[in-house]
Backbone as numpy.savetxt, mean C-alpha at the origin, in Angstrom:
# Nx Ny Nz CAx CAy CAz Cx Cy Cz
-13.97 24.51 -21.86 -15.14 24.42 -22.72 -15.29 23.03 -23.32
-14.16 22.41 -23.70 -14.23 21.09 -24.31 -13.75 20.00 -23.35
-14.03 20.17 -22.06 -13.60 19.22 -21.06 -14.19 17.83 -21.25
-15.33 17.76 -21.95 -15.93 16.44 -22.14 -15.09 15.57 -23.07
-14.15 16.16 -23.81 -13.24 15.38 -24.65 -12.03 14.89 -23.86
-11.81 15.49 -22.72 -10.66 15.17 -21.88 -10.82 13.77 -21.30
-9.83 12.94 -21.46 -9.87 11.58 -20.92 -9.56 11.62 -19.43
-10.32 10.83 -18.66 -10.07 10.76 -17.22 -8.70 10.13 -16.99
-7.92 10.73 -16.10 -6.61 10.22 -15.76 -6.76 9.19 -14.65
-6.37 7.95 -14.94 -6.50 6.87 -13.98 -5.13 6.39 -13.52
-5.07 5.96 -12.28 -3.90 5.27 -11.76 -4.41 3.97 -11.14
-3.82 2.87 -11.56 -4.23 1.56 -11.07 -3.21 1.05 -10.05
-3.71 0.58 -8.92 -2.86 -0.05 -7.91 -3.23 -1.52 -7.83
-2.24 -2.35 -7.98 -2.44 -3.79 -7.89 -2.12 -4.25 -6.46
-2.59 -5.42 -6.11 -2.38 -5.94 -4.76 -0.88 -6.06 -4.48
-0.39 -5.46 -3.38 1.02 -5.59 -3.03 1.33 -6.88 -2.26
0.28 -7.58 -1.84 0.46 -8.82 -1.08 -0.67 -9.78 -1.45
-0.41 -11.07 -1.32 -1.49 -12.05 -1.40 -2.33 -11.89 -0.15
-3.63 -12.06 -0.28 -4.47 -11.99 0.91 -5.86 -11.51 0.59
-6.51 -10.93 1.61 -7.88 -10.45 1.46 -7.92 -8.95 1.68
-8.47 -8.25 0.70 -8.66 -6.80 0.82 -9.88 -6.53 1.70
-9.69 -5.63 2.66 -10.81 -5.17 3.49 -10.89 -3.65 3.39
-12.01 -3.10 3.81 -12.18 -1.65 3.83 -11.25 -1.04 4.87
-10.72 0.11 4.55 -9.80 0.80 5.46 -10.48 1.10 6.80
-11.77 1.32 6.77 -12.52 1.62 8.00 -12.53 0.44 8.98
-12.21 -0.76 8.49 -12.22 -1.96 9.35 -10.86 -2.25 9.98
-9.86 -1.42 9.70 -8.53 -1.62 10.28 -8.62 -1.33 11.79
-8.06 -2.23 12.64 -8.18 -2.06 14.09 -7.21 -1.03 14.68
-7.17 0.13 14.06 -6.36 1.25 14.53 -7.05 2.51 14.01
-7.45 3.39 14.94 -8.24 4.56 14.55 -7.52 5.51 13.61
-6.20 5.60 13.71 -5.46 6.49 12.82 -5.69 6.09 11.36
-5.68 4.78 11.10 -5.92 4.30 9.73 -7.41 4.29 9.41
-8.23 3.77 10.33 -9.67 3.65 10.09 -10.31 5.02 9.85
-9.80 6.04 10.52 -10.33 7.40 10.34 -9.66 8.15 9.19
-8.77 7.47 8.48 -8.10 8.03 7.28 -7.28 9.27 7.60
-6.66 9.30 8.78 -5.87 10.47 9.17 -4.58 10.59 8.37
-4.05 9.47 7.90 -2.83 9.49 7.09 -3.19 9.52 5.60
-4.34 8.94 5.27 -4.79 8.90 3.89 -5.88 7.87 3.71
-6.52 7.91 2.55 -7.58 6.96 2.22 -6.97 5.81 1.43
-7.67 4.71 1.39 -7.19 3.56 0.63 -7.90 2.29 1.04
-7.13 1.22 1.10 -7.65 -0.10 1.44 -6.69 -0.74 2.44
-7.01 -1.94 2.86 -6.08 -2.72 3.68 -6.13 -4.17 3.21
-5.05 -4.89 3.46 -4.98 -6.31 3.11 -4.62 -7.11 4.35
-5.35 -8.19 4.55 -4.95 -9.18 5.55 -4.07 -10.16 4.78
-2.74 -10.09 4.95 -1.84 -10.86 4.09 -1.84 -12.36 4.40
-1.62 -13.14 3.33 -1.51 -14.59 3.49 -0.14 -15.10 3.05
0.72 -14.18 2.63 2.09 -14.57 2.27 3.05 -13.46 2.67
4.34 -13.78 2.66 5.34 -12.90 3.26 5.97 -11.88 2.31
5.62 -11.90 1.05 6.25 -10.97 0.11 5.38 -9.75 -0.12
6.04 -8.59 -0.16 5.38 -7.33 -0.50 5.96 -6.88 -1.83
5.09 -6.68 -2.82 5.55 -6.25 -4.14 5.00 -4.86 -4.44
5.58 -4.23 -5.44 5.12 -2.90 -5.81 3.73 -2.98 -6.45
2.79 -2.16 -5.96 1.46 -2.13 -6.56 1.37 -1.20 -7.78
2.45 -0.45 -8.03 2.45 0.56 -9.09 3.82 0.61 -9.77
3.85 1.27 -10.90 5.13 1.64 -11.50 5.49 2.99 -10.90
6.71 3.10 -10.40 7.08 4.36 -9.77 8.46 4.32 -9.16
8.63 5.12 -8.12 9.92 5.27 -7.45 9.72 5.07 -5.95
10.67 4.38 -5.32 10.66 4.25 -3.86 11.09 5.61 -3.29
10.21 6.24 -2.52 10.53 7.56 -1.97 10.77 7.53 -0.46
10.42 6.41 0.18 10.60 6.33 1.63 10.64 4.87 2.07
11.54 4.57 2.97 11.53 3.30 3.70 11.72 3.69 5.16
10.77 3.31 6.01 10.87 3.64 7.43 12.15 3.04 8.00
12.81 3.74 8.93 14.03 3.20 9.55 13.82 1.83 10.19
12.57 1.55 10.60 12.24 0.25 11.19 11.64 -0.70 10.15
11.68 -0.32 8.90 11.29 -1.14 7.74 9.83 -1.55 7.68
8.99 -1.07 8.58 7.60 -1.50 8.62 6.72 -0.77 7.60
7.26 0.22 6.92 6.48 0.99 5.95 7.38 1.40 4.79
6.75 1.44 3.62 7.48 1.84 2.42 6.58 2.78 1.61
7.18 3.85 1.10 6.44 4.83 0.31 6.90 4.82 -1.14
5.94 4.93 -2.04 6.20 4.95 -3.47 5.53 6.18 -4.08
6.06 6.63 -5.20 5.42 7.71 -5.95 5.32 7.31 -7.41
4.12 7.47 -7.99 3.92 7.16 -9.40 4.34 8.35 -10.25
4.46 8.15 -11.55 4.84 9.25 -12.45 3.77 10.34 -12.48
2.53 9.98 -12.10 1.45 10.96 -12.03 1.50 11.77 -10.74
2.41 11.40 -9.82 2.54 12.13 -8.57 1.74 11.55 -7.41
1.12 10.38 -7.60 0.36 9.75 -6.53 1.34 9.11 -5.53
1.16 9.43 -4.26 2.03 8.89 -3.20 1.31 7.75 -2.50
1.94 6.58 -2.52 1.36 5.35 -1.97 2.19 4.92 -0.76
1.52 4.69 0.36 2.19 4.20 1.56 1.68 2.79 1.86
2.61 1.85 1.96 2.29 0.49 2.38 2.79 0.35 3.81
1.86 0.23 4.75 2.20 0.16 6.18 1.97 -1.27 6.64
3.03 -2.03 6.80 2.92 -3.46 7.06 2.62 -3.70 8.54
1.38 -4.10 8.81 0.96 -4.38 10.17 0.61 -3.13 10.96
0.15 -3.38 12.19 -0.25 -2.30 13.10 0.69 -2.34 14.31
1.22 -1.19 14.68 2.18 -1.06 15.79 3.46 -1.85 15.56
3.76 -2.16 14.31 4.96 -2.93 13.98 6.23 -2.09 14.07
6.09 -0.78 14.20 7.26 0.08 14.43 7.97 -0.38 15.71
7.20 -0.92 16.65 7.76 -1.36 17.93 8.68 -2.58 17.78
8.64 -3.24 16.63 9.51 -4.41 16.40 10.92 -3.99 16.01
11.12 -2.69 15.81 12.45 -2.11 15.53 13.17 -2.77 14.35
12.40 -3.12 13.32 13.00 -3.67 12.11 13.07 -5.18 12.05
12.92 -5.85 13.19 12.96 -7.32 13.20 11.73 -7.87 12.48
11.97 -8.85 11.61 10.88 -9.44 10.86 10.66 -8.81 9.49
11.46 -7.80 9.15 11.32 -7.09 7.88 12.65 -7.09 7.13
12.60 -7.42 5.85 13.82 -7.41 5.04 13.55 -6.64 3.75
13.96 -5.36 3.71 13.73 -4.56 2.49 14.59 -5.06 1.33
14.01 -5.04 0.14 14.70 -5.51 -1.05 15.02 -4.38 -2.03
14.59 -3.19 -1.72 14.83 -2.01 -2.55 15.35 -0.89 -1.67
15.87 0.15 -2.33 16.37 1.33 -1.62 15.65 2.57 -2.11
15.66 3.61 -1.28 15.07 4.88 -1.67 15.73 5.35 -2.96
14.91 5.80 -3.90 15.41 6.29 -5.18 15.31 5.26 -6.30
15.12 4.00 -5.96 15.03 2.96 -6.99 13.69 3.01 -7.70
13.73 2.77 -9.01 12.52 2.66 -9.83 11.98 1.24 -9.67
10.65 1.14 -9.65 10.01 -0.17 -9.52 8.87 -0.29 -10.53
8.61 -1.54 -10.91 7.47 -1.86 -11.77 6.48 -2.67 -10.93
5.26 -2.78 -11.42 4.25 -3.59 -10.73 4.79 -5.01 -10.57
4.73 -5.52 -9.36 5.16 -6.89 -9.08 6.60 -7.02 -8.61
7.38 -5.94 -8.67 8.77 -6.00 -8.18 8.77 -6.21 -6.66
9.62 -7.09 -6.18 9.70 -7.39 -4.76 10.26 -6.19 -3.99
9.48 -5.69 -3.02 9.89 -4.56 -2.20 10.43 -5.01 -0.84
9.80 -6.05 -0.27 10.11 -6.42 1.10 9.68 -7.86 1.35
10.44 -8.52 2.21 10.03 -9.82 2.73 9.71 -9.63 4.20
8.61 -10.21 4.63 8.09 -9.99 5.97 7.86 -11.34 6.66
8.27 -11.43 7.91 8.04 -12.64 8.71 6.72 -12.45 9.46
5.63 -12.87 8.83 4.30 -12.68 9.42 4.16 -13.41 10.75
4.77 -14.58 10.85 4.68 -15.35 12.10 5.37 -14.59 13.25
6.50 -13.99 12.96 7.21 -13.20 13.97 6.33 -12.03 14.45
5.67 -11.38 13.50 4.79 -10.25 13.84 3.67 -10.74 14.75
3.04 -11.86 14.39 1.94 -12.42 15.21 2.45 -12.85 16.58
3.61 -13.51 16.62 4.18 -13.97 17.90 4.42 -12.80 18.85
4.67 -11.62 18.29 4.92 -10.43 19.09 3.65 -9.60 19.30
2.53 -10.26 19.11 1.21 -9.68 19.43 0.90 -8.41 18.64
1.32 -8.40 17.38 1.01 -7.28 16.50 0.06 -7.76 15.40
-0.79 -6.87 14.95 -1.70 -7.16 13.84 -0.91 -7.20 12.54
-1.29 -8.11 11.63 -0.61 -8.17 10.33 -1.36 -7.40 9.25
-2.58 -6.95 9.55 -3.35 -6.20 8.55 -2.50 -5.03 8.05
-2.48 -4.85 6.74 -1.57 -3.91 6.08 -2.34 -2.84 5.31
-2.41 -1.62 5.83 -3.05 -0.53 5.09 -2.21 -0.11 3.88
-2.89 0.17 2.79 -2.28 0.72 1.58 -3.00 2.05 1.35
-2.28 3.13 1.56 -2.89 4.46 1.61 -2.36 5.39 0.54
-3.21 6.31 0.13 -2.81 7.41 -0.74 -2.62 8.60 0.19
-1.38 9.06 0.33 -1.08 10.10 1.32 -1.26 11.53 0.80
-1.45 11.66 -0.50 -1.73 12.99 -1.05 -3.08 12.97 -1.76
-4.10 12.66 -0.99 -5.46 12.52 -1.52 -6.04 13.76 -2.14
-5.42 14.91 -1.94 -5.91 16.15 -2.54 -5.88 16.11 -4.07
-5.11 15.19 -4.65 -5.05 15.10 -6.13 -6.00 14.02 -6.66
-6.72 13.33 -5.76 -7.61 12.24 -6.15 -9.05 12.72 -6.19
-9.71 12.45 -7.30 -11.13 12.80 -7.45 -12.01 11.66 -6.96
-11.59 10.42 -7.26 -12.45 9.28 -6.98 -11.62 8.03 -6.68
-12.08 7.24 -5.71 -11.45 5.97 -5.34 -12.41 4.84 -5.71
-11.93 3.86 -6.45 -12.71 2.65 -6.73 -11.99 1.52 -6.02
-12.49 1.16 -4.84 -11.82 0.20 -3.97 -12.37 -1.20 -4.21
-11.47 -2.13 -4.39 -11.85 -3.53 -4.58 -11.90 -4.21 -3.22
-12.54 -5.38 -3.18 -12.57 -6.19 -1.96 -12.40 -7.65 -2.36
-12.04 -8.48 -1.37 -11.96 -9.92 -1.60 -10.53 -10.43 -1.69
-10.40 -11.68 -2.07 -9.12 -12.36 -2.15 -8.35 -11.88 -3.40
-7.06 -11.56 -3.20 -6.23 -11.06 -4.30 -4.86 -11.74 -4.31
-4.27 -11.74 -5.50 -2.90 -12.22 -5.68 -1.99 -11.04 -5.96
-0.85 -11.01 -5.28 0.09 -9.88 -5.38 0.56 -9.67 -6.82
0.58 -8.41 -7.22 1.07 -8.03 -8.53 0.18 -8.40 -9.70
-0.93 -9.10 -9.43 -1.81 -9.55 -10.50 -3.20 -8.94 -10.46
-3.78 -8.87 -9.26 -5.16 -8.42 -9.13 -5.24 -6.93 -8.78
-6.17 -6.26 -9.42 -6.41 -4.85 -9.17 -6.95 -4.68 -7.75
-6.39 -3.74 -7.01 -6.81 -3.47 -5.64 -7.52 -2.13 -5.51
-7.10 -1.16 -6.32 -7.61 0.20 -6.18 -7.43 0.93 -7.49
-8.51 1.55 -7.96 -8.41 2.40 -9.15 -8.68 3.82 -8.71
-7.78 4.71 -9.10 -7.87 6.11 -8.71 -8.17 6.95 -9.95
-9.07 7.90 -9.80 -9.32 8.90 -10.83 -8.74 10.20 -10.30
-7.81 10.76 -11.06 -7.16 12.01 -10.61 -8.01 13.21 -10.97
-7.82 14.29 -10.19 -8.54 15.55 -10.46 -8.02 16.17 -11.72
């Protein structure tokens, strides 16, 4: 009855990498472009460091280090998938700086990535940042343009 007094629950995601944010639909891989794993944004990175876009916990690091999953205290699950088809690199070019179970703050270094190595091996460097449990999200406010890691807002989420 008094829902209009209820404050909207927001979760802010900051840029996990320096670079340019593009729409997820522009990612050159249909699994991401069609949002089969989740909705979100993508970044064309211009530097090799990946930082936490949220305050939360590391809940997953792919065995090949090309992807890292985080969960916020609100229960939002964030997947940072570094590059396209980079699983085929079998971990080469990726250096994780955190472990599963570690707490992270916005801007904490998660991974160092050799972007040149990825390009030399004919893989895309575009990095999708996805919300994998979109059923708890009411609204996505996606930013675009040039961003600095850990400083610029990339995505604002309104929870249901």
